[in-house]
N, C-alpha and C positions, 0 to 999 in steps of 0.2 A: 700394676698395669693390667687393664682388662683385656686388651687386644694386642696380639703380636704385631709389632710395628711393620713387619714385612708384608702384612695383609693390606696395608694402606699405602697409597702412592698419591703424590700431588699431580694435578692435571693442569695447573697454571703456575706462573712465576710471579703472580701479583703479590704485593706486600700484605701481610696479615692485617685484617681490619677488625675493629671492635664491633660487636653486635651479637644478635642471637645466633644459635646454631640450628641449622635445618638439615634433616636427613631426607633427601629426595628418594623415597622408596620406589623402586621399579620392579626389579626381579624378585626380591626377597620379601614377600608380602606377609610378614609375621612379626609378632612382638618378641617371642622367645627364640633363643638359639640363633641370634641374628648378629653377626660380627659387625656389620655396618651400623646397626642401631647402637650397639655397645660402644663402638668407636665414637659415634656422635655424642652419646651420654658422657663418655670420658672427656671429650673435647669441651662440652658444656660445663663440666665440673672444673676443668682447668681454667676456663674463661670466666667462671662464675656468671654464666649466661643462661637465659631460658632456652629450652629445647622444644622443637616441634618436628613432626613428621609430615611430609608433603607427598601426596599421591596425585598424579596428573592423569586425567581421563580424556581421551580424544573421542568426541561423540561419533565421528564418522571414520575412525581408523579402519583400514582394511583388516578383515578377519573378525570384526565385531559381530559375531553370530550370537544368537540368543543363548547358545550352549556355553560359549566362552564367557560372555558378560555375566550370566547368572552364577557360574562357578566362581568367577573372580570377585563379584560384589558380595556374595555370601561370605567368602573368606575375609574380605576387607572389613565387613561389619564386625566380624569376630575379632579381627586384629585391632580395630578401633577400641572395642570394649576392653581388651587386654591392655592397650596402651594407657587408657584412662585410669586403670587400676594403679598405674605408676605415675599418674598425673602428667601424662604426656599427651598433647592433643594431636589428632590427625586432621590435617588440612587437605581439603579436596579442591583441585583446580580442574575445571571443565573446559576443554579446548585444546588446541595445539600446544604441546609442552614447550615448544620453542618460544612461544609467546607467553603462555600462562605461568611457567615456572619463574622466569625472571621477574614477572609482575609480583608474584607472591614473595619472592625473596626480598624485593624492594619494600613491600608493604610491611613485612615483619622486621625490617632493618637487620637483615642477616649479615653477619661478618664472615661466617664459615658455612659452606654447604658440603655435605658428603653425599655420595650416591653409591649404589651397589654396581657390581661388574656384570655387564650384559653384552657379550661380544657378537651382536647381530648388526648388520650394516645400517638399518634404519634407526636403530636405537643409538648406535655410535654417532650418527650424524646429528640426531637431536641433542644428545649429550654435549657434543662438541660446540654446538651453537649456543647452548645455555652457558657453558664454561666461558665462551668468548664474551657473552653479554654481562657476566657477573663480575662485580668489582672486587669481591673478597677472595678468600682462600677457598679453593675447590679441591676436594679429596675424593678418591675412589677407593672403595673397599671390596675385595673379593669375599663376599659372604656366602657364596654358593659352592665353591670348590673347597675341598678339605685342605689341599695345599694350593695357595694362590697361583692362578694360571700364569701370571707374569713372573713368578718366582720359579716354577717348575722347569721351564725352559724358555730361552730367549728367541726361539725360532719354531717354525712349524715342524712337528714330528710326523714322519711318514708311515709309522706303523706302531702298533701297541708294543712291539718288541723293543723299540728304542725309547718309548715313553715310560714303560713300566718301571725300569730300574730308577729312573729320575724321580718319579713320585714316591716309590717305596723308600728311597733314601730320606725323604722329607716327612714321612708319617710320624716318626717319633717326635718331631718338633711341632707339627701342626695338628695332629689328631689328638686333641686335648679336650677335657671337659669344658662345657660352657659355663662362664660365670653368670650370676644372677643379674638381671637388669636392675639398676638402682631405682628407687622411688624418689621422684622429685617433689619439691614443695608444692602444696596445693595451689599456690599462686601461679604456678606454671600453666594452669588451665584457665586463668582469667580471660574473660571475653572469648572463650572457645567452647561454646555449647556443643553437645553431641550432634552428629550429622543426621540429616533426614534422608535415610537411604531409599525409601520409596520415591521421594521427590527426585533424588538423583537418578534413579533408574529411568524415569520418564524423559530425562534429557538426552538419553543415549539412543542412537539408531542401531538396533541390533537386528540382524537378518533372521527372521522367524523360521526360514526354511530349514535351519539347523537347530532343532529344539534342545533344551536342556536334557541331561541324562539323569533319569530318576534313580538309577541303580548306584550312583556314586555320590556320596555326601561330601560337600566341600567344607573347607575350613581346617584350621590347625588342630582342633580337638579330634575331628574325624581322621585326620592324617595320623595322629598319634595312636588312635585305636587300630587303624589299618596296619601300622608298623608293628604294634604288639601282636596282632593276630597273625601276621606273616611270620614273625620270628618265633612265635610260640607254636603255631600249628603247621606251618608249611616249609619252614627253612630246611628241615631235615630231608625233604623231598626235592629241594630246589635243584641240586646238582644233577640228579638222575632224571628228573621228570619235567624240567622247565621248558623243554622243546615240544612237549605234548600239550596241545591246546585244550584237550579234554581233561587234563589231570588237575587243573586248578592249583598249580604249584608256583606260579609267579607271584611277585610282590603286589602288583597293582598300585604302586606308589608313584608312578611317573607323573600323573596330573598334579599331585601334591608338590613334587619337586619343581615342575614347570611353573606353577603359580606361586612358588616360594612359600607354601603353607607348611612345608616340612623341610628342615635342613638336611641335606645329604650327610652331613657330619653326624647328626643325631642318629640317622639310620646306620651309619658305619659303627658308631659306638655301641648301639644296641645289638647289631649283628656280632660284633666282637665278644660282647658279653654272653652271647648264646653259643659261642663256638665250641664250648666244651661238650655240649649235647648234640651239636650238629656241625661237626668240623668240615665235612665236604660241602655242605650247603652254604656255610658261612664263607668259606674260601671262594666258591663260585660267585656268590652274591657280591662279595667285596671286589672281585675282579671286574664285574660289570659296573659297580657303583664307583670305584676309585679310578680304575684304569680306563675302561671304555667310555664312561660318561665324561670324565675330565679330559680325555683325549679329544672329545668332540668340541669342548671349549677351546682347546689349543688350536684346532683347525680353524674354527670361526674367528678366533682372535688374530691369527697370522695369515690366513688366506686372503687373496684379493677380494675387496668388497664387490658384491653383486657380479661375481664372475665365476659361478659355480662350475660351469663346463671347463673353463680354463684352468681351474684349480684341481681337476682330476689328474691322477698320475699320467705321465707321458705315455707309458705303455698302454694304458686303458683308452686314452683318446685315440691313439693310433690304431689299436685293434678294432675299436667300435667304428671308426671312420672307414677302415678297410672293409668292414662288413655292412656298412650302412645301406648298400643297395641290394643286399641279399633278400630273396623273396620271403615275405612273411606269410606264415600259414593262415593267420587271421590279422586284420588290421582294423583298429577301432580308434575313434576320435575321443576327445575328453568327455563330451556329453555321454557317450555310450559307457565309458568306464564309470562315470559318476552315477549313472543309472543302474549299475551292476547288470548290464545287458550284454554280457559276453557269452560265448558258447560253453564256458567252463562253470559247472555247478560249484566247484571248490573255490574258484576265484570270486564268483559272485557271493558266496557265503562270507568270504573274508571282507568283501566290500560292505555287505550288510551289517556285519559285526561293527565295522568302523562307523557306519551311519547310526546304528542303534545305541551302541555302548560308548562311543567316543574313543574307541581303542581297537586295535587288532592285536591279537596275541603276537609276541615278538617274533616267533618263528614264521608265522603266517604273514607278518608285515614284510619280511624279506621275500617270501614267495610272491605276495601281492605286487611288490615293486618290480621284481624281476620279470613277471609276466607282462607288466606294463611295457617294459623294454621290448620283450619279444613280440608284442602285438601292436606296437606303435609304428608310425611311418618312418621315424628316425629316432636315434638315441637322444637327440636334443629335445624332441617332442615328448619322449617318454620321461625325461628328467623333469620337464616343466609340469607335466600331468601329475606325476607322483607327488611332487613337492606341493602343488596346489591343492590336491585332494587331501593330503595328509594335514596340511595347515588348516583347511576348512573344516574338517570333521573331527580330527583327533583332539582330545582335550589337552594333550601335550604337544600340539602342533606349534609352529613358529618358534622352535626351540633348537639350540645347537645339536642336541641329541637326535632330533628328528631330521635335521638337515644332513647330518653325517650318516644316519641310517639309510636315507634314500640314496645318498651318493655312494655308499658301500654297495648297495644292492644293484644300482643301475650302472655305476661307473667305476667299481673296483677300488674305491677309496679305502686306504688302510688294509688292503688285501694284496694278494700276489697274483701273477698270471697263472691261469690254469690251461688245460688242453684246449686248443682252438676248436670252435664249432660255429655253425652258421648263426648269424645275427649277433650273438654274444661275443664272437671272437674269443679272446682269452679271459673274459670276465666270468666269474664263477656262475655256473648254471644250476638251476633248480627245476624240478618237475613234479608232477603229481605222484609218480611212482615212488619218489623219495619220501613224499609226505605219507604215503600209505605204509611205508616201512616204519614210520615213527608213531603214527596215531591212527585212530578210527576216523578216516575221512568221511565215511558215510554218516556217522553220528554227528560230526561237525557240520556237514551240509544240511542235515535235518534240523539241527539247532538254529541255523540261520537261513532256513528256507524262506522263499518269497512270501508265503502266506502265514508265517509266524510273526509274533510281535515281541 
């Protein structure tokens, strides 16, 4: 058996149907180290059926910036080439997935469809519509989390302290080496020529105001190189220096995780292999990778859909509401924040890093979001602004990890009450003095000054 059966769950009660097997790839956009694709290959082998991979592209989907489209399409082109080495075709559907995915499933006479686990409200709604329209067997595979989200806990966990022991108990069972993807007969590619990626790009409406990031190479091969460079060169510094934006000690892997070009499980296995020479760094990285990141999926899976404010802890909503009318030392609207036009050179530098590099250093992303809370007219406005700007500019935007990062910063999610103060109430506070104790703020501001490129 290639795939642990607990990674797979049925989404419909329809009777099994004969036909081809289709893996509807969404979150995990890679050919290797992909439990959903391996499960689909296993199903095709049992059924003696052809296998294809389907990816649906919506030309006008929100968040289709030139930055995100370029990174995704470059990775998908590499994925298609890797799939074809195993005689597996990649089918591309252009349009609303609710319409196009059932059409493709019907055209290839699919009897079984598998998809990967992606607990975001809009993605869940699209998936459920496709499940309802499909006459065959529909399965979901958690190919993103090391331990399947729906296995780790049956409920929303309110802190890392409650989540940590649950996932650690499962690591011996699920943190296993990946098997090789089987090679299918050449006939599996019949009538499936390679895709024309330049033509595909022309069909998409991408916002050019957010351009691609030249400094980050997309794709699974680049992701593997980035992982090797991190675990070889920087893992030993990770525990002590990861909160210093000038130290270059972070992994830089989050875009690859977000676009599914790198399996978090592969990163975990690689970090474990390096633990002998970097024990503290490996432990700190694995805490972020296994506990904090998978806790974000737990939140998005079990929290009420499209109700982020209501999903904050009761104590946080109460304390923020009690301080909602406190005088703000400065008050900016979303366009001012987006333009990096605040009074603070440090905050503006963080915003420019996001604009230019598609990322903010993790420590600075917390500071960036907390100052949006302090300088917005209301906590609800701050939450909306931080979420919108993060999704628009960050290469890892529109992701459970980003959602939870903003909610932690603005609304105390997965945190505890702190001493009360104006505007923040009991939500954890950050200021520039704290930053100056951790790193060279002036050097950071110079690096992302307004006249630098």
